[in-house]
N, C-alpha and C positions, 0 to 999 in steps of 0.2 A: 410505456406510460407516457405522460402529456405532460413531461415537468422537467426541467432543464436539470434541476439540480441530484434530482432523484434521477433522472438519467445517468448522472453522472456518476453518482455513488453506484448505481449497477453496472458503469462499465469500470470502474475500477476493479469489481468485483468478477465480473469475467477474467479482465485481460489479467489477475492473479491467479486464478485457478487455473485459468488455459498456462501457464507459464510454468506453472508448479512443479512440474515432472522435470523441467530441463533450468530448474533456478540456481543457481551458482557454478554451473557448466560454462568454464574456461576455454576450456580446448575444443571449438563448434566442428573441429572433424568427429573429437569421438561423438558429442551430442550428436551428429546426425548419424552414425553406424549404430547408435545405441536405441535413437528413436524417429529418424525417416527425416521427413515432413511432414509437420505438425500439422495437422485443420480439424480435428475437432479437441476436446477434453480427453485424459490419458491418465491411465493410471500408473503411478509413478514403479523404476523399476526398484528392486530392494538395493543391488549395488550403485555409486555415486561413484566414476573414479578421482573427480576433483573434491572428496567432502573434506574437510578440513578438523569433523568431527572427532579425529584422532588424535589433534590437538587444543582441543577448546577444553576449557576446565570451570566449572564452578562446582564449590564447597559450601552449604548453607551452614551461617555460624551458628545458628540455631531453627529451631522448629517454625519463627517467622521470615525464615529465609528460604524455606522448601522450598522450590518451584518447578522440580524435575524431576518428582516421584518417580514413577516406574518407567520414565523414561530417560533417567540417568544411568545404566548397565550400557546403555550405547554409546557412551560420552568415553571420550578415551577410545574408542576404536577407530577400524579404516575400512575407509569404503563403505558407510553406513549415511543411506540418503535420507537428508534432510527431512525429510517429507512423508517418509516412507510407507508410514499406518495410515494418511491422507487417503480417500476414494477419489477415482475417477472424480471430477468436476469439485474438487474440494478446497478449498480456503485455509490459506497458512493462517501463522497465528496473528499476526498485526491483525488481517485484515477479518479474521473471527471475534476481536477485540475490537476493532471499530463497528462490526455488525454490534455487537451490544452493549457499544457509547452508543449509536443512535437510537439501539429498542431502548434503554436507559433514559437519556436525554427526553423522545417521546409522552415512555411513561411518567414523569414528571414535571412535564411542559416545562423544564427547563434546564441552563447548564450548571451547575454547580464542580469545579474542579477536586474540592476536598470531597462532595459527596458520589465522583466519578474515582476518586483515586482510590479510596476505599471498596469500592467494589470491583476497580481493578487488582486489587488486593486478593478480595475473596475469590474472585474468578482462577485465579493465578497456583492461590493455595487449595485450591479442590483438586484432587484427583479427580485425574477421567477428566475434568472440564473439556479440553481438548486432545487432541491425538496426534500433535504434533511432535516430533524430538528435537529440533533444534529449538535455543528459545537466545534472541538475538544478548549483544551486551550492555543494550542499555536497559533491559527487564532485570538481565543480572547485575551490573550498579545499582537501579533500582532497589532491590531487593538484600543486596550488602546490605545498603544505609540504612534500609527499615530493619533489618535485621538486629542491626548496631543501635536501632533505638532512637532513629536520629528520626526529627518530628515528618509525617508524611507528608505533609508540605513539600517538606525542602529534600527527597528525597530523590529528588530527580540527578542527574548526570549531564556532564557536557559532550554530547554523542554529536558527531556529524556526519549521522548514514541518512541516505534517503527513507531508509523503512520508517524514519520521522514523519512520511507524508501521506502515511498508508489511512490514516485516520483524515485527515481533512476533506476528503471526499462527505465520508458519513455525517460528520458533526457541520461541516456547511450545511449540507443536504436535512438533516433536524432544525438545525435554527430557522433555514427558510422556510423550513413547512410551518417552523412553531412562529416564527414572528414575518413575515411574507411583504412586510411592509416594511422592516427594518434598512436600515441602511445600509451599503456596499460597505462604509469605517468599519460598523460595528459589528456588523458579519464577521467580516476579515480579524479585529482584535477580539474578536470570542476565542475564533481559532489558533489564534498566537497564542493568548492566554495559556489552551488547553495542552498547544505544544511545549510551552516553559516551564510545565510543572514535572514533565519529565525529560524534557531535550533544550540541552540548555545552552545550544550553540547556535551563533547567528546564522550559521549557513544554512540549516535547519528552518528559522525565525522565520529567514527571509526569502525560501523559496517558497514557504507552506502563505506567507501573504501574497507570493507573483501568482500560485498559482491559486486561492481563492478570486484574486480578481482578474485573472482573466477566464474562469469560469462563471463570471457573473456578470463581466462584458459581455459571453456569448447570450446569457442569460436574458442580458437586456439588448442583444440583436447583433453585436459584434460577431465576426467571421471569424474563424479559426486562426487565420494567419495575423488575421488584421490587432488580435488579442493579445498572441503574442509578441510579435512587434510592438505593441504599446506596451505590457506589463512584464518582460523580461526578456528585453535590450542586455541586461547586464552575464546572462547567462551564456549569449549569443545573438548576430543581431540578423538580420531577415538576408544578409548578403552573404554571409556564414551559408545559412541554411536553404536557401538555394544552390551557391555551390558545393555542399555535401547532398543535396539528394541527385545530383547524377552521378553519383560515385555509387559502390554496391555499400549495404547497409555495415557488415563487416566491417568494413574497413573504414566507415565511421566512427561504430560505436567500437573500440576496442583497437583501435592504431590514432585515429586523431583525437578519440575522447576512451574515458577509459570507460570500461565493459562494468565496471567493480561497483562498489556499496556507495564511494565515499562523495560527498559536495564536496565543491558544486557540479565537478563534471558532468556527475550522473545524471544533474537536473536538466544540465545541457541536452546531455543524449536522450533523456525524453523526451524536452523541448523540439529537438529535433527529427524524433519520426513523429511526433502530432503534425509537425512542418510539413514533413515531406506525405501524408497520409490523409491528409486535411481529409479530403473525399471521400476516404475509406474507412470506416472500425474495424472489420474483423481483418482486415490487411493491414492495417496497423500493430495490431495485437498479433497477429500473427509475426510479424515483421521485430515486432520488440521481442518476443519468445523466443526466434530462431537468434536473435543476436546474443544469447546467454548471460551470464556474469548476474545481475541482479535483477532479472527479469521482473521478479515479481515486483519491486518496491515499484522499477519504475513502469509497473504497469498503472499505480496509479493515479503515474502522472498521463499518461498515456492513454489510458481507455475512459477518465475521466473525463478529460478532454476531446477526445472523437467521441464518446458518447452524447456528454452536452449538447454536442451541435445534431447530431445523428441520430440518437437514442441506440438501444440495442434490440436487434431482432430477439423473438420469443424462443427461439432454441437453448439459445447461449444462457438469457434467463432461468429454463427450465434443467438447466443442468445442473445447476450450480445445488452440491450437495448438503453441506453444512446447514444444519437445523437452528443455528441462530441467525446464520445468514437469511436463510428463507423467512423467517419468523418477521424479521429488518423489513424483508422487502413487503412482504405483507401489510406490516402496519404504514410503508409508507404509500400501501395503494388503498387502505382506509383512509387517512389522511385527508386523500387528494379526495377521495369520494367525499366526505363532509364537507367541501367546500361547493 
């Protein structure tokens, strides 16, 4: 597709689906033994040696807070893969929600925080809406508040995981398609407003603003490394990224900065990978996946930035399997044809 923000959205989906089988592997040697050298979408194995589902807990206060449905029986068990029922080329929950967000905004012709939150609640409370086993803390915190009767607009929690950035390319894409002449400041403000309703941590909001500005700078003609230099210096300097680029990726992502999900280091790790692989989308998302840790959510950054400049080759897009994701891409294509 010949549109920068649509390409960025596609890139985030592809990077997530590619990383999905090896999501949250922290023993990279074991990851290599289990999956070898990943070069294409892959079906996840049922067993995940680094899974923390054995100690993850969520008990709904009442029906309003019920979001685990038939996946609840896997919580508290050891070795369960977080995404055990997703197919080859499947997207994880946060990216399924991002696709739903894009479809909703394009259908309504505008973004409304309260309308989206009502739709979000409807999706997660519907048994079978998704087939992902793991649901992140921010969802659980939101629905615990919702079950307690907190007004929906106030149910968000203070969460600093990079998963908060998964919806940034989707909403930015939707708003740019609806309002192609909207200013950078206005588009960015809409994305930050959206995240403020669910993630209330400044690390998430700051990184989201940075990512928006990077993607919009690329849309306006900047090259990837220049855009990162201009809009992300607090997470890493060009000098740092240049030095790190001479090292093994797993040395940088794992020893210099964490491969875990917590911001701000997870955003620094993502920017490093986007900077190093600025000339090659596929090489970048492969490197991101092979670094383990929260590679799916780093993919929202790495995949979107690289795809914004280079686009995404057709086989990657055709391999995406989620119905809502495919519908969202069809809507983007239809919107572009209208121009």
